[in-house]
C-alpha positions in Angstrom: 0.0 0.0 0.0 2.8 2.4 0.9 5.5 0.8 -1.3 5.5 3.5 -4.0 5.9 6.5 -1.6 9.0 8.6 -2.1 10.3 8.5 1.5 13.0 11.1 1.0 10.5 13.5 -0.4 8.3 13.0 2.6 11.3 13.3 5.0 12.2 16.7 3.4 8.6 17.8 3.4 7.8 17.0 7.1 11.2 17.4 8.8 13.4 19.3 6.4 16.1 16.6 6.3 17.6 15.5 3.0 18.8 12.1 4.1 18.2 9.3 6.6 20.5 8.3 9.3 21.9 4.8 9.7 19.1 2.2 9.6 16.2 4.7 9.8 14.9 4.2 6.3 14.9 0.4 6.5 13.1 0.5 9.9 10.5 3.0 8.5 9.8 0.7 5.5 9.3 -2.2 8.0 6.8 -0.1 9.9 5.0 0.9 6.7 4.9 -2.7 5.7 2.8 -3.4 8.8 5.4 -5.6 10.5 6.5 -5.7 14.2 9.7 -3.7 14.6 12.3 -3.6 17.4 14.6 -0.5 17.3 17.7 -0.4 19.5 19.5 2.8 18.8 21.5 5.1 21.1 20.2 8.4 22.3 20.6 10.9 19.5 20.4 8.1 16.9 17.0 9.3 15.5 14.7 6.7 17.0 11.6 9.0 17.2 11.6 9.6 13.5 11.1 5.9 12.9 7.6 6.1 14.2 6.9 9.8 13.6 7.3 9.7 9.8 5.2 6.5 9.2 2.5 8.0 11.5 2.3 11.1 9.4 2.1 9.0 6.2 -0.2 6.2 7.2 -4.0 6.2 7.6 -5.3 6.3 11.1 -3.6 7.3 14.4 -0.4 6.0 15.9 -0.6 5.3 19.6 2.8 6.2 21.3 3.2 4.9 24.8 5.8 7.0 26.7 6.7 6.9 30.4 7.3 10.6 31.0 4.8 13.4 30.8 7.5 16.0 30.2 8.9 14.0 27.3 5.4 13.7 25.7 4.8 17.4 25.8 8.3 17.9 24.3 7.7 15.5 21.4 4.2 16.9 20.7 5.6 20.5 20.6 8.3 19.4 18.3 5.9 17.7 15.8 3.5 20.6 15.9 6.4 22.9 15.2 7.0 21.1 11.9 3.4 21.2 10.8 1.0 23.9 9.9 -1.8 22.3 12.1 -1.6 21.9 15.9 -4.0 19.0 16.1 -1.6 16.7 14.1 -0.3 15.5 17.5 -1.8 15.3 21.0 -1.0 13.7 24.3 -3.5 12.1 26.7 -2.4 12.0 30.4 -3.2 13.1 33.9 -2.0 16.6 33.4 -4.9 17.6 31.1 -8.2 19.1 32.2 -11.6 17.5 31.3 -12.2 20.1 28.6 -8.7 19.5 27.1 -9.3 15.7 27.1 -12.6 16.2 25.3 -10.9 18.4 22.6 -8.2 15.7 22.1 -10.8 13.0 21.7 -12.8 15.1 19.2 -9.7 15.7 17.1 -8.7 12.0 17.1 -12.2 10.9 16.2 -12.3 13.4 13.4 -9.1 11.8 11.9 -7.1 15.0 12.3 -4.5 13.5 14.8 -1.7 11.3 13.4 0.1 10.8 16.7 -1.5 10.3 20.1 0.9 10.0 23.1 -0.3 8.2 26.1 1.3 7.3 29.5 1.0 3.5 30.3 -1.1 4.5 33.3 -3.6 6.4 31.1 -3.8 3.4 28.7 -5.1 1.2 31.5 -8.1 3.5 32.2 -11.4 1.8 31.2 -12.8 5.0 29.4 -9.6 5.3 27.4 -9.7 1.7 26.3 -13.3 2.2 25.2 -12.3 5.4 23.3 -9.4 3.7 21.6 -11.6 0.9 20.4 -13.5 3.4 18.2 -10.5 4.6 16.2 -8.3 3.3 13.5 -4.9 2.6 14.9 -2.0 2.6 12.4 0.4 1.0 15.0 1.5 1.1 18.6 4.9 2.6 19.4 6.4 1.7 22.8 9.1 4.3 23.6 11.7 3.6 26.4 10.8 -0.1 26.0 13.6 -1.1 28.5 11.1 -0.1 31.2 9.5 -3.5 30.6 12.5 -5.5 31.8 13.4 -6.1 35.5 17.0 -6.3 34.2 16.7 -2.8 32.7 18.0 0.2 34.7 14.5 1.8 34.8 12.0 -1.0 35.4 8.3 0.1 35.6 5.7 -2.6 36.5 2.9 -0.8 34.5 4.8 -1.5 31.3 4.2 -5.2 31.9 0.5 -4.6 31.3 0.8 -3.1 27.8 0.4 -6.4 25.9 -3.0 -7.5 27.3 -4.4 -4.0 27.0 -3.2 -3.7 23.3 -4.9 -7.0 22.7 -8.1 -5.8 24.3 -8.2 -2.5 22.2 -7.4 -4.3 19.0 -4.2 -5.8 17.5 -2.0 -3.6 15.3 1.7 -3.8 14.6 4.0 -2.9 17.5 7.2 -0.8 17.3 9.4 -1.1 20.4 12.1 1.4 20.8 15.0 1.8 23.4 18.3 3.6 23.6 20.0 1.1 25.9 19.6 -2.7 26.3 22.0 -5.5 26.9 21.1 -8.9 25.1 19.2 -10.0 28.2 17.0 -6.9 28.3 16.3 -7.0 24.6 15.0 -10.6 24.8 12.9 -9.7 27.8 11.2 -6.8 25.9 10.4 -8.9 22.8 9.1 -11.8 24.9 6.9 -9.6 27.1 5.4 -7.7 24.1 4.9 -11.0 22.2 7.0 -9.7 19.3 9.8 -12.4 19.1 9.1 -12.3 15.3 10.0 -8.6 15.1 12.6 -7.3 12.6 15.4 -6.0 14.8 17.2 -2.7 13.8 20.3 -2.3 16.0 22.5 0.7 15.5 26.0 1.1 16.8 26.2 2.4 20.4 29.2 4.5 19.5 28.5 8.2 19.7 31.5 9.6 18.0 30.8 13.2 19.0 30.8 12.4 22.7 34.0 13.1 24.6 34.4 10.9 27.7 36.6 11.8 30.7 36.9 10.6 34.3 38.5 12.9 36.8 39.3 12.2 40.4 37.2 14.1 43.0 39.6 16.9 43.9 38.1 20.3 44.6 35.1 19.1 42.5 32.9 22.1 42.9 35.8 24.4 41.9 36.4 22.2 38.9 32.8 22.3 37.9 32.5 26.1 38.2 35.6 26.6 36.2 34.4 24.1 33.5 31.0 25.8 33.1 32.6 29.3 33.0 34.9 28.0 30.2 31.7 26.8 28.4 29.6 29.9 29.0 26.2 30.0 27.6 26.1 26.3 26.8 23.4 24.0 28.1 24.5 21.3 30.6 23.1 18.7 33.0 24.9 17.8 36.3 23.9 14.5 38.0 24.3 13.9 41.8 23.5 10.9 43.9 21.6 12.7 46.7 18.9 15.4 46.7 20.9 17.3 49.4 23.9 17.5 47.0 21.6 18.6 44.2 20.3 21.5 46.3 23.8 22.4 47.6 25.5 22.4 44.2 22.7 24.3 42.4 23.0 27.0 45.1 26.8 27.0 44.8 26.6 27.6 41.0 24.0 30.4 41.4 26.3 32.2 43.9 29.0 32.0 41.3 26.9 33.8 38.7 25.9 30.6 36.8 22.3 30.3 35.7 21.5 26.9 37.3 18.4 25.3 38.9 17.8 22.1 40.9 15.6 19.2 39.8 14.8 16.1 41.9 11.8 13.9 42.8 11.5 15.4 46.3 10.4 18.8 44.9 6.8 19.6 44.3 5.6 18.8 40.8 5.0 22.5 39.9 8.5 23.6 40.8 10.1 20.7 39.1 8.1 21.3 35.9 8.9 25.1 36.0 12.6 24.4 36.4 12.6 22.0 33.5 10.8 24.4 31.3 13.3 27.2 32.2 16.1 24.8 31.1 14.3 24.0 27.8 13.5 27.6 27.1 17.2 28.5 27.7 16.3 30.8 30.7 18.9 28.8 32.6 22.0 27.1 31.3 22.4 24.3 33.8 20.1 21.8 35.5 21.4 19.9 38.6 19.5 16.6 39.0 19.5 13.3 40.9 20.7 10.3 39.0 17.7 8.3 40.1 15.3 10.7 38.5 14.8 10.4 34.7 14.9 13.8 33.2 12.9 12.9 30.1 14.6 15.6 28.2 14.6 15.7 24.4 16.8 18.8 24.2 19.2 18.3 21.3 21.8 20.9 22.2 22.9 19.8 25.7 26.7 20.5 25.4 27.9 18.8 28.6 26.8 16.1 31.1 28.7 16.1 34.3 28.4 13.3 36.9 29.3 14.7 40.3 28.9 11.1 41.6 29.6 8.0 39.5 26.4 6.1 38.6 25.4 2.6 39.8 25.6 1.0 36.4 27.2 1.5 33.0 23.7 1.3 31.5 22.6 4.2 33.6 25.8 6.1 32.8 25.4 5.5 29.0 21.8 6.7 29.1 22.6 9.9 31.1 25.7 10.8 29.1 23.7 10.1 26.0 21.7 13.3 26.7 24.6 15.3 25.5 25.1 16.3 21.8 22.0 14.7 20.5 22.2 17.0 17.4 25.6 15.5 16.5 27.4 18.6 17.8 29.8 18.9 20.8 29.1 16.8 23.8 31.5 16.6 26.8 30.9 13.9 29.4 32.9 14.5 32.5 32.6 12.1 35.5 34.1 12.7 38.9 35.3 9.5 40.6 36.3 8.5 44.1 36.4 4.9 45.2 34.6 5.9 48.4 31.5 6.7 46.3 31.5 3.0 45.2 31.7 2.0 48.9 28.7 4.2 49.6 26.7 2.5 46.9 27.7 -0.9 48.2 26.4 0.1 51.7 23.0 1.0 50.1 22.7 -2.6 49.0 22.8 -4.0 52.6 19.4 -5.5 53.6 18.4 -6.1 50.0 17.7 -9.7 48.8 21.0 -11.6 48.0 20.1 -12.0 44.3 19.6 -8.2 44.0 22.9 -7.6 45.8 24.7 -9.9 43.4 23.3 -8.1 40.4 24.1 -4.7 42.0 27.6 -5.9 42.9 28.4 -7.0 39.3 27.0 -3.7 37.9 29.2 -1.7 40.3 32.3 -3.8 39.4 31.7 -2.9 35.7 31.5 0.7 36.6 34.8 0.6 38.6 36.4 -1.2 35.7 35.3 1.6 33.4 36.4 4.4 35.8 39.8 3.0 36.5 40.7 1.6 33.0 43.7 2.9 31.2 42.5 1.7 27.8 40.1 3.6 25.5 36.8 4.3 27.3 34.8 3.6 24.1 36.2 0.0 24.0 34.9 -0.7 27.6 31.6 1.0 27.0 30.8 -0.6 23.7 32.0 -4.0 24.9 29.4 -3.8 27.7 26.6 -3.5 25.1 28.1 -6.5 23.1 29.7 -4.4 20.5 33.4 -4.6 19.4 35.2 -1.3 18.8 38.0 -2.0 16.3 40.2 1.0 16.9 42.7 1.1 19.7 42.6 4.8 20.0 39.3 6.7 19.5 41.0 10.2 19.8 38.0 11.4 21.8 38.4 10.3 25.4 40.8 11.2 28.2 42.7 7.9 28.0 43.3 8.1 24.3 44.3 11.8 24.3 46.4 11.6 27.5 47.5 8.0 28.0 48.0 7.1 31.7 51.3 5.7 32.8 51.4 2.0 33.4 53.9 0.2 35.6 54.8 -3.5 35.9 53.2 -4.7 39.2 53.6 -8.5 39.0 55.7 -8.5 42.3 53.2 -6.2 44.1 50.2 -8.3 43.1 51.9 -11.4 44.5 52.7 -9.5 47.8 49.1 -8.4 48.1 47.6 -11.8 47.4 49.9 -13.4 50.0 49.0 -10.9 52.6 45.3 -11.5 52.1 45.8 -15.2 52.5 48.1 -14.8 55.5 45.3 -13.1 57.5 42.9 -16.0 56.4 40.8 -13.6 54.2 39.2 -12.0 57.3 40.2 -8.4 56.8 39.3 -5.4 54.7 41.5 -3.6 52.2 42.5 -0.6 54.4 43.7 -3.0 57.2 45.8 -5.1 54.8 47.3 -1.9 53.2 48.5 -0.9 56.7 50.1 -4.4 57.2 51.9 -4.0 53.9 53.1 -0.5 54.6 54.2 -1.5 58.1 51.9 0.9 59.8 51.3 -0.1 63.5 47.7 1.1 63.9 45.7 0.2 67.0 44.0 -2.7 65.2 47.4 -4.1 64.0 48.8 -3.9 67.5 45.7 -5.6 69.1 45.8 -8.5 66.5 49.6 -8.7 66.7 49.7 -8.4 62.9 53.2 -6.7 63.2 54.5 -10.3 63.7 53.3 -11.4 60.2 55.7 -12.2 57.4 53.8 -9.7 55.2 54.2 -6.8 57.7 56.2 -4.1 56.0 56.8 -6.0 52.7 55.2 -3.2 50.8 56.7 -0.3 52.7 58.1 1.4 49.5 54.5 2.3 48.5 51.8 4.2 50.3 48.2 3.2 51.2 46.8 4.8 48.1 49.0 2.6 45.9 47.9 -0.6 47.7 44.3 0.4 47.4 44.8 0.8 43.7 46.4 -2.7 43.6 43.4 -4.2 45.4 40.9 -2.5 43.1 42.6 -3.4 39.9 43.1 -7.0 41.1 39.4 -7.0 41.7 38.7 -5.7 38.2 41.0 -8.4 36.8 39.1 -11.0 38.8 42.0 -12.1 41.1 40.3 -11.1 44.3 36.7 -10.2 45.3 35.1 -8.4 48.2 32.6 -10.2 50.4 29.9 -7.6 50.8 27.9 -9.8 53.1 30.9 -9.7 55.6 31.8 -6.0 55.7 33.8 -6.1 52.5 36.5 -8.6 53.5 39.0 -9.4 50.7 39.0 -12.9 49.4 41.3 -14.5 46.8 39.4 -16.1 43.8 40.4 -19.3 42.1 42.0 -17.1 39.4 44.0 -15.4 42.1 45.3 -18.7 43.4 46.2 -19.7 39.8 48.1 -16.3 39.5 50.0 -17.0 42.7 51.0 -20.4 41.4 52.1 -18.9 38.0 52.6 -15.1 38.2 52.6 -13.3 34.8 53.1 -9.6 33.8 50.5 -7.3 35.3 50.4 -3.7 34.1 49.0 -1.4 36.8 47.7 2.0 36.0 49.7 4.5 38.1 47.3 6.8 39.9 47.7 10.4 38.6 48.1 13.1 41.2 45.4 15.3 39.8 45.8 18.3 42.2 47.6 20.3 39.4 46.2 18.6 36.4 42.6 19.4 37.4 43.4 22.9 36.5 43.6 22.2 32.8 40.6 21.3 30.7 42.4 20.1 27.6 41.4 17.3 25.5 37.7 17.7 24.6 37.1 18.5 21.0 35.0 21.4 20.1 31.5 21.4 18.6 30.3 22.8 15.3 30.6 26.4 14.3 28.7 29.0 12.4 29.8 30.8 9.3 29.0 34.3 10.5 29.2 34.6 14.3 27.4 38.0 14.5 24.5 36.8 12.4 24.4 33.5 14.2 24.1 35.4 17.5 21.3 37.6 16.1 19.4 34.5 14.9 19.7 32.9 18.3 18.3 36.1 20.0 15.4 36.1 17.5 14.8 32.4 18.0 14.6 33.1 21.8 12.1 35.9 21.3 9.9 33.9 19.0 10.1 30.9 21.3 9.0 33.0 24.2 6.0 34.4 22.2 4.9 30.8 21.3 5.9 29.5 24.8 8.1 26.8 23.3 11.7 25.8 23.8 13.9 27.6 21.3 15.2 24.4 19.6 11.6 23.6 18.6 11.6 26.7 16.4 15.0 25.8 14.7 17.9 23.8 16.0 21.5 25.2 16.2 22.7 23.4 13.0 19.9 25.1 11.1 20.9 28.6 12.4 24.5 27.8 11.7 23.5 26.9 8.1 21.6 30.1 7.8 24.6 32.1 8.9 26.6 30.5 6.0 24.0 30.5 3.2 22.1 33.8 4.0 18.6 32.7 2.8 16.5 35.8 2.1 13.1 34.2 1.2 11.0 31.3 2.3 11.9 29.1 -0.7 15.7 29.5 0.0 15.0 28.9 3.7 13.5 25.4 2.8 17.0 24.4 1.5 18.5 25.0 4.9 19.4 21.9 6.9 16.6 20.8 9.2 14.0 23.3 7.8 11.0 21.7 6.2 8.1 23.3 4.4 5.8 23.5 7.5 8.6 25.0 9.6 9.6 27.5 7.0 6.0 28.7 6.6 5.3 28.7 10.3 8.4 30.5 11.7 10.5 31.5 8.7 9.1 35.1 7.9 11.0 36.8 10.8 14.2 35.0 10.1 14.4 35.7 6.4 13.5 39.4 7.1 16.3 39.7 9.6 18.9 38.0 7.3 17.8 40.2 4.3 18.3 43.3 6.4 21.7 42.1 7.7 22.9 41.3 4.2 21.9 44.8 3.0 23.4 46.6 6.1 26.7 44.7 5.8 27.0 44.7 2.0 27.4 41.0 1.9 27.8 39.0 -1.3 25.7 36.0 -0.8 27.3 32.6 -1.6 25.9 30.0 -3.8 27.6 27.4 -1.7 29.7 27.7 1.4 31.8 30.8 1.9 33.7 32.0 4.9 32.5 35.5 5.3 34.9 38.4 4.5 37.6 36.1 3.1 36.0 35.0 -0.2 39.0 36.5 -2.1 41.7 35.4 0.4 44.2 32.7 -0.3 43.3 29.0 0.3 45.6 29.0 3.3 43.7 31.8 5.0 40.3 30.1 4.3 41.7 26.9 5.7 43.0 28.6 8.9 39.7 30.4 9.5 37.7 27.2 9.1 40.2 25.4 11.3 39.9 28.1 14.0 36.1 27.9 13.7 36.4 24.2 14.5 38.7 25.0 17.4 41.7 23.0 16.0 45.0 23.6 17.9 47.6 25.7 16.1 50.0 22.8 16.3 47.6 20.6 14.4 47.0 23.4 11.8 50.7 23.8 11.4 51.3 20.1 11.0 48.6 19.6 8.4 50.1 22.4 6.3 53.7 21.5 7.0 54.6 24.8 8.5 55.7 26.1 11.9 53.3 27.4 14.6 54.8 30.9 14.4 53.9 30.9 10.7 50.3 30.1 11.6 50.3 33.0 14.1 51.6 35.3 11.3 48.7 34.2 9.0 46.3 34.8 11.9 47.7 38.3 12.5 47.3 39.1 8.8 43.6 37.9 8.8 42.8 39.9 12.0 44.7 43.0 10.8 42.5 43.0 7.6 39.4 43.4 9.8 38.2 39.9 10.3 37.2 38.9 13.9 38.6 35.6 15.0 38.0 33.9 18.3 41.2 32.1 19.4 40.3 31.9 23.1 40.1 28.1 23.0 43.8 28.0 22.1 45.0 30.8 24.3 43.3 29.2 27.3 45.4 26.1 26.7 48.7 28.0 26.7 48.2 30.8 29.2 46.3 31.0 32.5 43.7 33.7 33.1 46.0 36.0 35.2 48.7 36.1 32.5 46.2 36.7 29.8 44.7 39.6 31.8 48.2 41.1 32.4 49.1 41.2 28.7 45.6 42.4 27.7 45.8 45.2 30.2 49.3 46.1 28.9 48.0 46.5 25.4 45.1 48.6 26.7 47.6 51.2 27.9 50.5 50.6 25.5 51.6 53.3 23.1 52.6 50.9 20.4 51.8 47.3 19.4 55.5 46.2 19.5 56.0 42.7 20.7 59.6 43.5 21.9 58.4 46.5 23.9 55.8 44.2 25.5 58.4 41.6 26.4 60.7 44.3 27.9 57.9 45.6 30.0 56.4 42.3 31.1 59.6 40.2 31.4 61.1 37.7 28.9 61.5 35.1 31.7 57.7 35.2 32.2 56.4 35.3 28.6 57.5 34.0 25.2 57.2 36.0 22.0 54.4 33.7 20.8 52.4 34.4 24.1 52.5 38.1 23.4 51.6 37.7 19.7 48.6 35.5 20.5 47.3 38.0 23.1 47.9 40.9 20.6 45.7 39.0 18.1 43.0 38.6 20.8 43.3 42.2 21.7 42.9 43.4 18.1 40.1 41.0 17.4 38.2 41.9 20.6 38.8 45.6 20.7 39.4 46.6 17.0 37.2 44.5 14.8 
């Protein structure tokens, strides 16, 4: 029936995209063919399009079962934003008044609504079941399908009731979608929904644009404030384990001039909803939330996700970090890790059934393994989801960009295992560390453990080192911790085998991050716009229009669309429809103000509009200059620019000086921040404010050649000219 439809034409018409991502097209054809479909794609992989596009094409109404009211509203706003009519999508849940529910039902019965979002709780209400029996259902889409499984990280019992209710309403094809599922969870979902025959579309879990980094918890709040200030104006989410910490951290950020709000399950529904809306509407930049509470956020331009506390499982971690960079742009995932957090999580397990403790213990061990690993973080993460990452270096995580030092620790592992056995596996790690160091604590004196053979055999290392030995031996499976008995260390069969036949064991040397925490190097930068001034004006306009419509700004146009506008300069609705992510409906609905602003801007600045991509003000410059400007836009280091062109860094600086001197504004802060601290930057900048000439030598004489290099002065002079002159 739908075989002859031009899917690309429909995709362009409804959503403004000119191509499908990954397996989207194949999955959509499967849905249009009336078959059961199972979609396993990471956050940002474009899952929602797989049911949204067929719903808009097919006869009848698609029923979308979604667990979060906030997420439903988000999705409905988004679809309405792409269509000329509001009644194309509705949601049915407890937040609606009786009058609103009546209106929704009227639109659905009249055949105007293509997508109806319902919460699983609403689906079970008798009056809703009777209502849904009256309509033609194109298919059922079950979003966040991992909620069905007890092995999933977000189990919801009401999801178990979906299958019998769907059968009562009337059978239609089922589309199950999730962003995170191990093989066990996947089977559980298909079995419970009765769709073991479903065609499975599984995308790679690798999100290339996400940068992963784990930092030790050293002056964590200071590090977070510094990081946010360096990423000013960008949207971010910070996760904490406790509500108390959420409140404290949000307050801390506010005091430091950061627009941040708290969000956790203990707040009243109204405050929580208001805070979330302020985040979506870009009235605040940062939301601080509890890990336990699902944010339900479909915001594409979250630029960083920070974990103040490490999550309980890698599945949870993957889901939460996956909220960054959903538009394919920059996404920095920074996690703060201290082993005592793991101990805290272990304590929470006491009193739970043994089986649950066992699952929890295994999940925590995987998390520790991820946090402490010296190999590529992507390899560990993808392996967890049953996927093999072929490269050894992803170039986009802290371990690949700054490899940790490894040392041979075969001898130390043997010493540690012998000490555990010598005390008959009846003591915890800190006590055994004190034995090895030769530290006569009160406990060691009372048990006369200073008489042991192991006493003092590890005196050339400190307690921190031995704790790292125990943890990494645990990750390697040589020892385990008996949670039932206060965390006593036990040697596993693998550990006994190791003692009988020791082999090389590379131990990751713990960094001392006190100093290193000051630098934020490593994370790659996100996309850029062609004309920064126009891009900024378009963002302001978007914010005003969003406020007028009471919608989040990204529903109007996403950042990549504004970026494309600032390169292509469209001055009428037809041209606007050629912009990335702008379909016909969107262009007609919101485009008028945008094309008028761009037209005026083009006239005011005497801009020659490009047919393709042009870097503004350098259309007639040499290829080298164009290359450098584009590289700086992408925040590539000067060393990398120099290497790719086979020149010296000082030559790159000369080219940059020439570009800035000709009147082009360049933002090289990202590079300056890597080579000079704030105080030194300020000192040079202030010098040029008062200086009589722009001579580099005079600046060096005044400021001191032992303090600064010639390149430091030249870079700051470029910044000064660009900021003050252009």
